[in-house]
C-alpha positions as CSV (number, residue, x, y, z in Angstrom):
1,M,4.8,-1.2,5.8
2,G,4.8,-2.1,9.5
3,G,5.5,-5.8,8.8
4,R,1.7,-6.5,9.0
5,S,0.7,-9.8,7.3
6,L,-2.1,-9.6,4.7
7,G,-2.7,-13.3,4.8
8,R,-1.5,-16.5,3.1
9,R,-3.4,-15.6,-0.1
10,F,-1.7,-12.3,-0.4
11,G,1.6,-14.1,0.1
12,W,1.0,-16.2,-3.0
13,L,0.0,-13.2,-5.0
14,W,3.1,-11.3,-3.8
15,A,5.3,-14.2,-4.8
16,A,3.7,-14.4,-8.2
17,Y,4.4,-10.7,-8.7
18,A,7.9,-10.9,-7.5
19,A,8.7,-13.7,-10.0
20,S,7.2,-11.8,-12.9
21,A,8.8,-8.5,-11.9
22,F,12.2,-10.0,-11.7
23,G,11.7,-11.7,-15.1
24,T,10.9,-8.4,-16.7
25,R,13.9,-6.6,-15.2
26,F,16.2,-9.5,-16.0
27,A,15.2,-9.1,-19.6
28,F,15.8,-5.4,-19.6
29,D,16.1,-4.1,-23.2
30,A,16.2,-7.6,-24.6
31,F,14.2,-6.9,-27.7
32,S,16.4,-4.0,-28.7
33,L,19.5,-6.1,-28.0
34,I,18.3,-8.9,-30.2
35,A,17.2,-6.5,-33.0
36,I,20.6,-4.8,-33.0
37,V,23.0,-7.7,-32.3
38,V,21.2,-10.6,-34.0
39,L,19.3,-8.9,-36.8
40,G,21.5,-5.9,-37.4
41,A,18.6,-3.4,-37.0
42,G,19.3,0.4,-37.1
43,T,17.9,3.2,-35.0
44,T,14.8,3.6,-37.2
45,E,13.9,-0.1,-36.9
46,V,14.5,-0.2,-33.1
47,S,12.3,2.9,-32.7
48,L,9.6,1.3,-34.9
49,L,9.8,-1.8,-32.7
50,A,9.3,0.3,-29.6
51,A,6.4,2.3,-30.9
52,T,4.6,-0.5,-32.7
53,G,4.4,-2.8,-29.6
54,L,2.8,0.0,-27.6
55,V,0.4,1.4,-30.2
56,V,-0.9,-1.8,-31.8
57,G,-1.0,-3.6,-28.5
58,A,-3.1,-0.9,-27.0
59,V,-5.5,-0.9,-30.0
60,V,-5.8,-4.7,-29.9
61,A,-6.5,-4.5,-26.1
62,L,-9.2,-1.8,-26.5
63,P,-12.2,-4.1,-26.6
64,L,-10.9,-6.5,-24.0
65,G,-11.5,-4.2,-21.0
66,P,-15.3,-4.4,-21.2
67,W,-15.0,-8.1,-22.0
68,V,-13.0,-8.7,-18.8
69,E,-15.6,-6.8,-16.8
70,F,-18.0,-9.7,-17.0
71,R,-15.5,-12.6,-16.5
72,R,-14.0,-14.1,-13.4
73,K,-10.7,-12.1,-13.0
74,R,-8.3,-14.7,-11.7
75,P,-8.7,-17.1,-14.7
76,V,-8.2,-14.1,-17.0
77,M,-5.0,-13.2,-15.2
78,I,-3.7,-16.8,-15.5
79,A,-4.6,-16.9,-19.2
80,M,-2.8,-13.7,-19.9
81,D,0.3,-14.9,-18.1
82,L,0.3,-18.1,-20.2
83,V,-0.3,-16.1,-23.5
84,R,2.8,-13.9,-22.7
85,C,4.8,-17.0,-21.8
86,A,4.0,-18.8,-25.1
87,A,4.6,-15.7,-27.2
88,L,8.0,-15.0,-25.7
89,L,9.1,-18.6,-26.0
90,T,8.7,-18.5,-29.8
91,I,11.8,-16.1,-29.9
92,P,14.4,-18.5,-28.5
93,V,12.9,-21.4,-30.5
94,A,13.0,-19.4,-33.7
95,Y,16.6,-18.3,-32.9
96,A,17.7,-21.8,-32.3
97,L,16.2,-22.9,-35.7
98,G,17.6,-19.9,-37.5
99,W,14.2,-18.5,-38.4
100,L,14.1,-15.4,-36.2
101,G,13.2,-12.2,-38.0
102,F,12.3,-8.6,-37.3
103,G,8.6,-9.3,-38.2
104,Q,8.4,-11.9,-35.4
105,L,9.7,-9.5,-32.9
106,L,7.0,-7.0,-33.9
107,V,4.3,-9.6,-33.6
108,V,5.5,-10.8,-30.2
109,S,5.7,-7.3,-28.9
110,V,2.1,-6.6,-29.9
111,I,0.8,-9.8,-28.4
112,V,2.6,-9.2,-25.1
113,A,1.5,-5.6,-24.9
114,A,-2.2,-6.5,-25.5
115,A,-2.0,-9.3,-22.9
116,D,-0.3,-6.9,-20.4
117,I,-3.1,-4.4,-20.7
118,T,-5.8,-7.1,-20.3
119,F,-3.9,-8.5,-17.3
120,L,-3.9,-5.1,-15.7
121,A,-7.6,-4.6,-16.1
122,A,-8.3,-8.0,-14.6
123,S,-5.9,-7.6,-11.7
124,G,-7.2,-4.2,-10.7
125,A,-10.8,-5.4,-10.6
126,F,-9.7,-8.6,-8.7
127,L,-8.0,-6.4,-6.1
128,K,-11.1,-4.2,-5.9
129,T,-13.2,-7.3,-5.0
130,L,-11.0,-9.1,-2.6
131,L,-8.8,-6.6,-0.7
132,P,-10.2,-4.6,2.1
133,K,-9.9,-0.9,1.5
134,E,-7.7,-0.3,4.5
135,D,-5.1,-2.7,3.1
136,L,-4.8,-1.1,-0.3
137,L,-2.0,1.3,0.5
138,V,0.0,-1.3,2.4
139,A,-0.2,-3.7,-0.5
140,N,0.6,-1.2,-3.2
141,A,3.7,0.0,-1.3
142,R,4.9,-3.6,-1.0
143,F,4.5,-4.2,-4.7
144,E,6.2,-0.9,-5.4
145,S,9.1,-2.0,-3.2
146,T,9.3,-5.3,-5.1
147,T,9.4,-3.5,-8.4
148,W,12.4,-1.4,-7.5
149,T,14.3,-4.2,-5.8
150,A,13.9,-6.2,-9.0
151,T,15.0,-3.2,-11.0
152,V,18.2,-2.9,-9.0
153,L,19.1,-6.6,-9.3
154,G,17.6,-7.7,-12.7
155,P,19.4,-5.7,-15.4
156,P,23.0,-6.3,-14.1
157,L,22.3,-10.1,-13.8
158,G,20.6,-10.1,-17.1
159,G,23.5,-8.4,-18.8
160,F,25.9,-11.0,-17.3
161,A,23.6,-13.8,-18.5
162,V,23.5,-12.4,-22.1
163,G,27.3,-12.2,-22.1
164,L,27.6,-15.8,-20.8
165,F,24.8,-17.6,-22.6
166,G,23.7,-15.5,-25.6
167,P,21.2,-12.8,-26.5
168,V,17.9,-14.7,-26.2
169,T,18.7,-16.1,-22.7
170,T,16.9,-13.3,-20.8
171,I,13.8,-13.7,-23.1
172,A,13.5,-17.4,-22.2
173,A,13.9,-16.5,-18.5
174,D,11.2,-13.8,-18.8
175,A,8.8,-16.4,-20.4
176,V,9.4,-18.7,-17.4
177,S,8.7,-15.9,-15.0
178,Y,5.2,-15.6,-16.5
179,L,4.7,-19.3,-16.0
180,L,5.7,-18.9,-12.4
181,S,3.4,-16.0,-12.0
182,A,0.5,-18.0,-13.4
183,A,1.3,-20.8,-10.9
184,G,1.3,-18.4,-8.0
185,I,-2.0,-16.8,-9.0
186,R,-3.5,-20.3,-9.3
187,A,-2.2,-21.3,-5.8
188,I,-4.2,-18.4,-4.3
189,G,-7.1,-20.8,-4.3
190,G,-10.7,-20.0,-3.3
191,S,-13.7,-19.4,-5.5
192,E,-14.6,-16.3,-7.3
193,P,-18.2,-15.3,-8.0
194,R,-19.0,-14.6,-11.6
195,P,-19.9,-10.9,-12.2
196,E,-23.5,-10.3,-13.2
197,R,-23.9,-9.3,-16.8
198,P,-26.5,-6.5,-17.2
199,E,-29.5,-7.2,-19.3
200,G,-29.5,-5.8,-22.8
201,P,-27.4,-6.1,-26.0
202,R,-23.8,-7.2,-26.0
203,L,-20.9,-4.7,-25.7
204,S,-20.9,-1.8,-28.0
205,G,-18.8,1.3,-28.7
206,R,-20.6,3.0,-25.9
207,D,-19.2,0.4,-23.5
208,L,-15.7,0.8,-24.9
209,R,-15.8,4.6,-24.2
210,E,-17.1,4.3,-20.6
211,G,-13.7,4.0,-19.0
212,W,-12.5,7.3,-20.5
213,R,-15.9,9.0,-19.9
214,F,-15.7,8.1,-16.2
215,I,-12.1,9.4,-15.8
216,L,-12.7,12.6,-17.7
217,T,-15.8,13.5,-15.6
218,H,-14.3,12.6,-12.2
219,P,-13.0,15.6,-10.2
220,L,-10.0,13.8,-8.8
221,L,-9.1,11.3,-11.5
222,R,-9.2,13.7,-14.4
223,P,-6.3,16.0,-13.3
224,L,-4.3,13.0,-12.1
225,F,-4.9,11.2,-15.4
226,F,-3.6,14.1,-17.5
227,N,-0.7,14.7,-15.1
228,T,0.5,11.2,-15.2
229,L,0.1,10.9,-19.0
230,V,2.3,14.0,-19.6
231,V,4.9,13.2,-16.9
232,N,5.4,9.6,-17.7
233,G,5.3,10.3,-21.5
234,L,8.0,13.0,-21.3
235,I,10.3,11.0,-19.0
236,M,10.0,8.0,-21.3
237,A,10.4,10.0,-24.5
238,T,13.9,11.1,-23.4
239,A,15.1,7.6,-22.4
240,P,16.5,6.6,-25.9
241,L,17.9,10.1,-26.4
242,F,19.8,10.0,-23.2
243,A,21.1,6.6,-24.0
244,V,22.5,8.0,-27.3
245,L,23.9,10.9,-25.4
246,M,25.7,8.8,-22.8
247,L,26.8,5.9,-25.0
248,G,27.4,7.8,-28.2
249,Q,28.4,11.4,-27.8
250,L,29.9,11.2,-24.3
251,G,31.5,7.8,-24.7
252,F,30.4,6.1,-21.5
253,A,30.8,2.3,-21.5
254,P,27.6,0.2,-21.4
255,W,28.4,-1.0,-17.8
256,E,28.7,2.6,-16.7
257,Y,25.3,3.4,-18.3
258,A,23.7,0.4,-16.6
259,L,25.3,1.3,-13.2
260,A,24.1,4.9,-13.4
261,F,20.5,3.8,-13.7
262,A,20.7,0.7,-11.4
263,I,22.0,2.4,-8.2
264,P,19.2,5.1,-8.2
265,C,16.5,2.4,-8.1
266,L,17.3,2.0,-4.4
267,G,15.5,5.3,-4.1
268,G,12.3,3.6,-5.4
269,L,12.6,1.0,-2.7
270,L,13.1,3.7,-0.1
271,G,10.3,5.8,-1.3
272,S,7.8,3.0,-1.5
273,R,8.7,1.8,2.0
274,L,8.1,5.3,3.4
275,S,4.9,6.1,1.5
276,R,2.5,4.7,4.0
277,S,4.1,6.4,7.0
278,I,4.3,9.7,5.1
279,V,0.6,9.5,4.3
280,A,-0.2,8.7,7.9
281,G,1.7,11.9,9.0
282,Y,0.6,14.4,6.3
283,G,-2.5,13.0,4.6
284,R,-3.0,11.5,1.2
285,D,-4.1,14.7,-0.6
286,R,-1.0,16.6,0.5
287,V,1.3,13.7,-0.4
288,L,-0.2,13.4,-3.9
289,L,0.4,17.1,-4.5
290,V,3.8,17.5,-2.9
291,A,5.3,14.2,-4.2
292,G,3.7,14.8,-7.6
293,T,5.4,18.2,-7.8
294,V,8.8,17.4,-6.4
295,R,9.2,14.4,-8.7
296,V,9.4,16.5,-11.8
297,C,12.0,19.0,-10.5
298,W,14.9,16.7,-11.2
299,P,15.1,15.5,-14.9
300,V,16.1,18.9,-16.2
301,G,19.4,18.4,-14.3
302,L,20.4,15.6,-16.7
303,V,21.1,18.2,-19.4
304,F,24.3,19.1,-17.5
305,I,25.8,15.6,-17.9
306,H,29.5,15.5,-18.9
307,P,32.2,12.9,-19.4
308,G,34.0,11.2,-16.5
309,V,33.2,10.0,-13.0
310,S,31.5,13.3,-12.0
311,G,29.1,12.9,-14.9
312,I,28.0,9.5,-13.7
313,V,27.7,10.9,-10.1
314,L,25.4,13.6,-11.5
315,V,23.1,11.0,-13.2
316,V,23.0,8.9,-10.1
317,V,22.0,11.8,-7.8
318,V,19.4,13.2,-10.2
319,E,17.9,9.8,-10.9
320,F,17.9,8.8,-7.2
321,A,16.0,11.9,-6.3
322,L,13.5,11.4,-9.2
323,I,12.9,7.7,-8.4
324,T,12.6,8.2,-4.7
325,C,9.7,10.7,-5.3
326,I,8.2,8.3,-7.8
327,G,8.4,5.5,-5.2
328,V,6.3,7.7,-2.8
329,F,3.9,8.9,-5.4
330,N,3.0,5.7,-7.2
331,P,1.4,3.7,-4.4
332,V,-0.6,6.7,-3.2
333,L,-1.9,7.3,-6.8
334,A,-2.7,3.6,-7.3
335,T,-4.6,3.5,-4.0
336,S,-6.5,6.7,-4.6
337,R,-7.5,5.6,-8.1
338,L,-8.8,2.2,-7.0
339,E,-10.9,3.8,-4.2
340,Q,-12.6,6.2,-6.6
341,V,-13.6,3.5,-9.2
342,S,-16.7,1.5,-8.6
343,L,-16.5,-2.3,-9.1
344,D,-18.9,-2.4,-12.0
345,R,-16.5,-0.2,-14.2
346,A,-13.1,-1.1,-12.7
347,A,-11.8,-3.2,-15.6
348,R,-12.9,-0.7,-18.3
349,T,-11.5,2.3,-16.4
350,L,-8.1,0.6,-15.8
351,S,-7.9,-0.5,-19.4
352,A,-8.7,3.1,-20.6
353,W,-6.0,4.5,-18.3
354,S,-3.4,2.0,-19.4
355,I,-4.2,2.3,-23.1
356,A,-4.0,6.1,-23.0
357,G,-0.7,5.9,-21.2
358,K,0.9,3.6,-23.7
359,L,-0.4,5.6,-26.7
360,T,0.8,8.9,-25.2
361,T,4.2,7.4,-24.5
362,A,4.6,6.1,-28.0
363,C,3.6,9.4,-29.6
364,L,5.9,11.5,-27.4
365,T,8.8,9.1,-28.0
366,A,8.4,9.5,-31.7
367,L,7.9,13.3,-31.5
368,W,11.1,13.7,-29.3
369,G,13.0,11.5,-31.7
370,L,12.2,14.0,-34.5
371,L,13.0,16.9,-32.2
372,A,16.4,15.5,-31.4
373,A,17.1,15.2,-35.1
374,F,17.0,19.0,-35.3
375,T,18.2,20.1,-31.9
376,G,20.5,17.2,-30.8
377,P,19.8,14.8,-27.9
378,R,21.0,17.1,-25.1
379,A,18.8,20.0,-26.2
380,A,15.8,17.6,-26.5
381,V,16.4,16.2,-23.0
382,G,16.5,19.8,-21.7
383,I,13.3,20.8,-23.4
384,A,11.5,17.8,-21.9
385,G,12.9,18.7,-18.5
386,L,11.6,22.3,-18.7
387,L,8.2,21.1,-19.8
388,L,8.0,18.8,-16.9
389,L,8.4,21.7,-14.5
390,A,5.0,23.0,-15.7
391,T,3.2,19.7,-15.1
392,P,2.3,20.3,-11.4
393,L,-0.3,22.8,-12.8
394,L,-2.3,19.7,-13.9
395,L,-2.5,18.3,-10.3
396,P,-5.8,18.6,-8.4
397,W,-4.8,21.6,-6.3
398,N,-8.3,22.9,-5.7
399,R,-9.9,19.5,-5.1
400,R,-9.9,17.3,-2.0
401,T,-10.3,13.6,-2.5
402,P,-14.0,13.0,-3.1
403,V,-15.9,10.4,-1.0
404,P,-17.6,8.5,-3.7
405,G,-20.6,6.7,-2.3
406,S,-20.8,4.0,-5.0
407,A,-17.0,3.4,-5.0
408,H,-16.9,3.0,-1.3
409,G,-20.0,0.9,-1.2
410,D,-18.5,-1.4,-3.8
411,Q,-15.3,-1.6,-1.9
412,A,-17.1,-2.6,1.2
413,G,-19.1,-5.1,-0.6
414,G,-16.0,-6.4,-2.2
415,S,-14.5,-7.0,1.2
416,E,-17.5,-8.9,2.4
417,S,-17.4,-11.0,-0.8
418,G,-13.7,-11.7,-0.2
419,K,-14.4,-12.8,3.4
420,Q,-17.1,-15.2,2.2
421,V,-14.7,-16.7,-0.2
422,A,-11.7,-16.9,2.0
423,G,-13.2,-17.5,5.4
424,A,-13.6,-15.2,8.4
425,G,-10.6,-13.3,9.7
426,E,-8.3,-13.7,6.6
427,S,-7.0,-10.6,4.9
428,L,-7.2,-10.9,1.1
429,L,-5.0,-9.9,-1.5
430,R,-3.9,-7.4,-4.0
431,A,-3.1,-7.1,-7.6
432,G,-1.2,-4.6,-9.6
433,A,3.3,-3.5,-12.2
434,R,6.6,-1.3,-15.5
435,L,9.4,-0.5,-15.9
436,R,7.3,2.1,-17.6
437,G,4.7,1.9,-15.9
438,G,2.9,-0.3,-14.7
439,D,-0.4,1.3,-14.4
440,G,-0.8,1.9,-10.7
441,S,-2.5,-1.4,-9.9
442,R,0.8,-3.0,-9.4
443,L,0.3,-6.6,-10.4
444,D,0.4,-5.6,-14.0
445,R,3.7,-6.5,-15.8
446,D,4.7,-4.1,-18.5
447,A,5.3,-6.3,-21.5
448,G,7.8,-3.7,-22.7
449,G,10.0,-4.5,-19.8
450,S,11.5,-7.3,-21.9
451,G,10.8,-5.2,-25.0
452,P,12.5,-2.3,-26.6
453,A,13.6,1.1,-25.3
454,R,12.9,0.5,-21.6
455,R,14.7,2.6,-19.1
456,T,15.5,1.5,-15.5
457,A,14.5,4.8,-14.0
458,E,10.9,4.5,-15.0
459,P,7.8,6.1,-13.6
460,D,4.7,4.1,-13.0
461,D,2.5,3.8,-16.0
462,A,-0.3,4.9,-13.7
């Protein structure tokens, strides 16, 4: 990252992201834990909780992308942080009063997922307006580093807190982290011009489809879109199956399982810190192709896991290699995507990408659960690993990064707008977050981070 400062305002935004990212990782798998330990839920109910939050939250968020397009983005981001904080706080309150039920967990997961998608759309557009194009990769790499640092530290500390203070402790801490994020975003200061609303009727179904239409007709974004949907979906689909394999059939202790996925996250920190220098040496197109290919070569190795210390070492090595490649790939993908999207459609496009990612992950998770019922979890994990080996065919091998006149023009205009707001000479910000994801503009916080079925070794939701 070169240690180069991006200005005081970026510092506040980075602090806000760090607080929220740590809160999500601190509450790792908290919804599943509460459902199992407090409510006595079985595997079917836990799977339903995982899928419902993603699917219904995505559907609820569908009309919000176009709505965000014509609103000031920073107030929307603050509002979504406060909505997530309030929704999560209802869980410890209901638990203390003895009213907590499975239905409430479902409702909260839906609210948080919808707010998360909306926050992502606003944060990406906010970044597009305020951050100079040349600072995008630096900022995305810093947020990626923060994500993996929080992933290394959060789950072990969260597990200790649950053992000491009870099952809803981490949910309360996650809610407070959203409050701190909102305070940090507010402290950024400055004014934000209201986007101009085009003349004509209010939003329609045509507006809601614009994000997908733009992605599917773009020569670079289309292959990257399909590649990330399939890769992230297959990696996520095997997460609960691998947990069953390690904790059930192979008899690993929970602390061994947590350790096997916490240590490799140091690879994400390493990869994100190296991404900018690698791009400088080899070029963005080559890094997208090579890192995008190498990252899928590792998961198939998990099929060889066996009991004992050597089994844990195998998982650590495979996941470290996987996450290091993800740490390189994600900031480059996020930067490339933002540079290709014009400002007037940024919120809709980012919403479309995020919604499609969550729906794909939910569908593949359900499908792989059915597959495992017939083949067993080890075979299902192996099948997903073999399919991942074919996903590099979806990358844009025959296309160089386009130079989109409108997108670059908007970016330049956005930089000038940011300078007018912040004052001459001050570098302005960034926005972007998942464990699963986080959708490439890394100030998004994946609601599911505190929700069910989240895995530490997670690709960006990008």
